[in-house]
N, C-alpha and C positions, 0 to 999 in steps of 0.2 A: 504494500500500500504506500505508494510513493508520496502522496499528499500528507499522510500521517507521519511518515518518516521525515519529511521536510519540516513539518511543524515541530517535531521533537528536536531536530538538528538545530533549528534557529532559536529555540527557547533556552532560557537559563533555568535548569532544573536541578533539584537535589536528587540524590540516588533513589530515594523512595518515590519521588514523583516520576522519575524516569522509569522505574520498574512498574509503577501503576499504568503508565502510558503504554508500555510494552504489553502488559497484560490486556489492556483494552484493545489494542491493535490485534492481538491474537484472537480475542473473542469476536471482533468484527469480521476478521478474515474467516473464522470458522463458520459464522452465520452466513456470510456472503457465499461461501462454498456450497451451502445448502439450497441456494436459489436455483430455480430452473435455468438451464443453460443460457437462453436468450436474455433473461432478466439479469443474470450475473454478468453477461457480456456488456449490456447497457450500463450497469452500475460501474463496472471497471473502466469502461471508456469515459464515463463521466467523472469519476473520482480520481482514477489513476492517470488517465491520459489528458484530463481536463477539457474534453471535447464538449461543445454545446449540444443542446438537444437536436438542432438542425444538422450539425456535423455527424452526430451519431446516426440519425435517421438516414442521411445520405450514405454513410459508410455501410450500414446494414440493410440498405434498400427497404426501409420501412416507410 
């Protein structure tokens, strides 16, 4: 999850806060992996690749 990692990398965190963020990222990734394939793809293109709704629709022919 690139956007989450960027958020962590740019922030000033204590070790405890860093571990909490890592745990949260892990939980989000686990839940995203449970989404149906097309839904997961849309989510990842939006959150990880930073594409707009229009860009995603064009890319996936939706």
